[in-house]
N, C-alpha and C positions, 0 to 999 in steps of 0.2 A: 443635396444639402440636408443634414439632419435638423430636427425641429428646434433644438436650442440655438444653433447657428442661424437658423431662419429668423427666430425672434430677435436676435442681435442685429441681423441684417435689416430687419424691418424697423429698427430703432425703438424697440419696445422695452428693453431692459435698462434699468437705471442702476440699482445696487443689488448685490446678492451676498449671501453667506455661503461658504463652501461651494464655490463655483464648479469645480471639477465633479464633485459628487452630484450636484444639481444637474449638470450636463448629462452625466451617465444615467441618472434616474429618468429624466424627461425623455432622452433619446430612446430609451428602452421601454418606455411605457410603464415605469414602475412608480410613478408619482400619484399619490392621492392628495389633491391640493384643494384648498378652499379660498374663496373670495367672499368677503362680507358685503352686504347691501343693507344699509339702514333704511327703514320704511318711513321716510319723512314725507312722502307724497303717494298718491294712488297710481302713479305711473313712473316707469323708468324714463330717463332722458337721454338725449344724444350724448351727454357726458358719460354715460355708462357703457358706451359702445366699446371702448378699448378693453374693458374687463370681459364683456360678453363675447367679443370675437376671440380674445385670448383663450377663454374657456373652450370655445369651439375648436380652435386650432389644436390645443393640447388633447382634447378628447379624440379628435381625428387621428392623433399620433398614438393612441392607446392608453392615455392617462385618464384617471377618474376624477372628475370635478365634484366638488361639494359647493353648492350655492347656499351660503349661510345668510338666512334672513334675520336681520337684527331686531327681532321683536322685543328683546330685553335691552340691548344697548340703545335702541331708539328712545327708550324711556329716560335715558340719561342725556344723550346728545354729545356728539363728537365736537370738541372745541377747535379741532385742526382747521386752520385757514379762516377762522371766523373772528369777527370783532364783537359779536354779542351772543347771548345764549339763544339756542334754538327754542322755537315754540314747543311747549309741552303738549304732547298728544295723548289721547285716551287709549286704553288697551284696545277698545273696539275699533278705533281709527287705525291703529297699528295692524291689527289682524286683517282688516279690510285691505289695507295697502299691501300686506304680504301676499294675499290671494291674487291681487292684481299683478304683482311682480312675477309670480310663478307662471301665470298665463302668458306673459310677454317673454319670459326666459325660454319657454318651450319652443319658441321659434328658432333659437340658437343652439340649445343644448338638448341632448337626448337623455331623458330621465327614464329610470326603470331598473329592474333587477340587474345588478352587475354593471350598470351604467352610471349616469350622474345621479346624485342625491340632492334633495333639498331639505335642509334642517333649519330650525328656528331656535335661536339661542335663548328665547324666553323659556324653553322647556327645561333648561338647567339654571339659568341665572335667576329667575324669579323664585326658585325654590331654595336658594342659598340662605343659610343662617348667617347673619351679619358677623357675629362673634367668631363663628367657625371660619368664615372667610378671612377675617383679620388675622387669625392665628395661622391658617394654612397658606394663605397667599400674601397677605400684607407684609408678613415678615421677610418676604423675598424681594421687596422693593425698597430702594433708597429714595427718600424724598428729595435729597440733593440732586440725584441723577434725574429724577422726574422733572424737576423744575428747570433743568438745563435742556430738556427736550424741545425740539422745534415746535411740536404741536401745542405747547403751552406758552411759548415766548410771546407770541403776538397778543395774547390775552392778559398778560401779567399787568400791564400798565392800566388797562381799563377795568380790570377785575375778573378773576376766575373763580367761579363758584365751586364750593366743595363737591357739589353734585358732579360737575364736569371733570373735576380733578380725578374722580374715580374711573373715568372712561378707559384710561390706559390699562387699569387693573382688570376691568371687565373684558376688554378686547384680548388681553393676554390670557385670561382664563378660558376664553373661547378656544384658542389654539391648544391649550393644555387639555381641555375636555375632548376636543376632536381627536387629538393625538392618542388619548387613552381609549376612547370608545368607538372611533370610526377609522382607526389606522391611518389617520391623516398625517402625512409627514412633511407637508410643504404649504406655505401660505403666500399668496400674492396680494398686492395692493398698490395704491398710488404712492409715489415717492414721498409725498408729504406725510405718509403714514409710517415711515421708517422707524421712528422712535417707538411708536405703539407696537409695531410688529416685532421689533427686537425684544420688547418686554415679554412677548409670548415664548420666543425661543429660549430666553434666559430662564423663564419660569419653569419650563419643561426640564431644562438641564439641572436646575437647582433642586427640583423635586424628584427627578427620576434618574439623575446621574449625567455626567458630562458626555457619556457615549451615546446618549439618546439622539437618534438621527432625525433631526427636525431642521428645516431650512426655510429661509425667508428670501423672497424676491420682490423688489418694488419696480413699478413701471414708470416710464417717463410721462407722468401726467401732470406734473407741477405747472408746466407752461402750456403745453398743447391741450391737456385735458380740461383745464380751466376755461379755455376758449370755447370748448365744445359745450353744447347743451343750452346756450343762451344766445338770444339775438334781440337787439333793441329792448333789453331789459326783461324779456319774456323767455320762459323755458321752452326748449324744443323737445316735445314729449314723444315717446314711442306709441302712445295711445292715439289712434286716428281721430277719436272724438275730441282730443285736446289740441293736437297738431295734425291737420289733414295731410294725406300723402303728398298733395301738391305743395303745401307749405314746407313739409319735410324735405322734399326734393329741392325746392327753391333755396332752403337754408344751405345745403351742401353745394348747390350750383353757384352760390355766391360767396364761398369761402375766399379768403385773401389769396392772391396769386402766390405769395410766398409760402402758403400752407398747403396748397392743393396736393403736391406730390408727397408731402409728409403724411397727409391724411390717407392718400391712396395706399401708401406703403404700410401704414400702421393698421388700417381698418378694413381694407378689402382683401379678398382671397385671390386676386389676380396674381399670376406667376411673377416672381421677382425679375425674371428675364424680361418680361413685357414691361414691367415698371421701370427697369433700368433704361430701356430704350426710350421711354417717355421722359426721362430726366432732361433730355436735351430739347424738349419742346419749348417753343417761345411764341409770343404774340398770339395769333388766332388759335394756335394749337393748345395754348393754356386753357382757353374756353372749352375746347374739346375734352381736355383732361378733367375739367370740372363737371362736364356732362357725364363722363364715365363714372366719376366718383359719386355723383348724385344718383345715377341710375343703380349702381351696384348696391349702395347702402339702402336706398328705398326698396329695392327688390328683397333685400335681407329682412327688412322689418315688415313690409306691407305686401310682399309677393310681386311676382314679375308682371302680372296684369296691371296692378296699381302703379307700378314703376313706369310701365309703358304709357299709361294714361297721363301720368304727371309729366313725363317728358314731352309727350305730344302737346299737352296743354301749355307747357312753358314755351315751346317753339311757336305755337299759334299766337301766344301773347306777345312774344318779342319779335317774331319774324313776320307773321301775318296780321298782327294787330288785333286778333280775336281775344276773347276772354277765356277760351278753353274750359278747363275743369276747375277753375279757381274757387276757393271757399266763398260761399254765398250766405248772406243774411237776409231774411225776409222782413220787411218793414210793414207793419200794419197801418191802416189808415188812421187809427187812433193815436199813433205816434206823431202824426202831422198836425201842424197848427196853421190854419188858413191855407191848406194845400202845400205846405213846405216844411222842411226840417233843417235846422242849423247844422253846419258841418261838424261842430263839436259834439252835439248830441248824436249825430249819425255815427261818428267814429266810436263813441262809447257803446252805442247799440251794437256795432259790428265787432266790439272787443278789440279795436285797434288802439284804444287808449283806456286806461283804468278810470279816468276822470276827465271832466271838462278842462280842468287846469292842465293836465298832461297834454290833451288834444290841442289846447290853445298854444302851448309851447311849441309843439310840432309844426303847427300851421305858421306861426310867426317866424320860425326858423327856416321856412320854405321847404319843409320836408313832406308836404302832403300834396298830391295831385288828384284831381277828379277828371275822369275821362281824358287823361294825358295832358291836362292843363293845370299849371300850378295854382293852388287856391290862394287868392290874393289877400284875404283877410279872415280873421276868426269869425266875422259876421256873415260869411258866405252862406247862402241858402241853397239847398237842393230841393227842386220842385217835384210835385207829384208826377208830372209828365216825364221828368228825367228818370224817376224811379220805375215808372212803367216800362221804360225801355231797358232799364238796368244801368246802374252807375258803377263804373270801375274806379276804385279808390286805391291809390298807391301810397304807402307810407315808407319814406326813405327809398332805398334802391332795391330792397329785397322783399318787401311784404306787399302782396296784392290781395284785394278783396272786392267782392261784388255785392252791391246792395240792390234789392229789387222789391217792388211793391207786392205785398201778399195778395 
């Protein structure tokens, strides 16, 4: 099976322009394509997985990826799928985040001469003259068409700032610039980006002629992608200092039964023949499929050794009752009052809740266990003696943590 058909079989393709031309270019390694990553945090999340694995698949087939770091577009903020405006970041924050992204991407993509490239759109967007941009690019966009775009519809009732209204133009200019200066002929992105991305292909054709060979593909990330990357209100990061390999493994080990085969098909590099055989698995075999998914993705991000340790820790936790290699927080004696600490304060100290209010809600809803016993009330106290032995805290069904006295 050639690579384009494989992408379709894995359920990755949502919408395309010029499908036959796209198929021919991708199958023959002729595509130089880009995917953009806005630097809104200092780590990529599990939600970026689909894009990263796609870049790896296409590079393995001989195509050339361009990882576009949105140093410029991050200063505006993409309104797609949002109900409010993004937090404004400083240039220093954005530069730091971009450096963190590159380090993580190198686990998936091979950069170097004749291989993948990483570029930052701040290099051209920040130098644009506003009046020149209006004359050169603004004249190619219809406000009526822009207002009909899905990426703006959700924001129209609550208010869309003029700053964010420019995002489509900036993203379109990226493809225009990459087409001219990097021989980039293809762009990939989430299906919720379709309107923004079409703006790029239309800009190229209006400026350079209708015969300009530029293509757009969107991925099926509207439903599945939005599920990825978050659990219990917290992001699942690729940075091990923000989400440990054990927590990362546990996230994928606990995906919904209905989603496990979809995730294996989209995100792993297991052969399709093997995956097709797994489609008929039911009952206990579904848990085996989840273990395979968790191991494969943890191996990709954190290496095989960490994946094996996380898997062993999970089995020790659920089968043998041990605490394995779960994330641990040391509690100092100064944090105790009269030799004990309240469960709410302990959860905040362990970063299992952002505030006592959130911790109280979790406890009253019955979602917190200490040493495998449900916490009876928000007033529950954890003693110094318990902490010396190590206290296992479970939040919900998926998050495990250990607290121990320093």
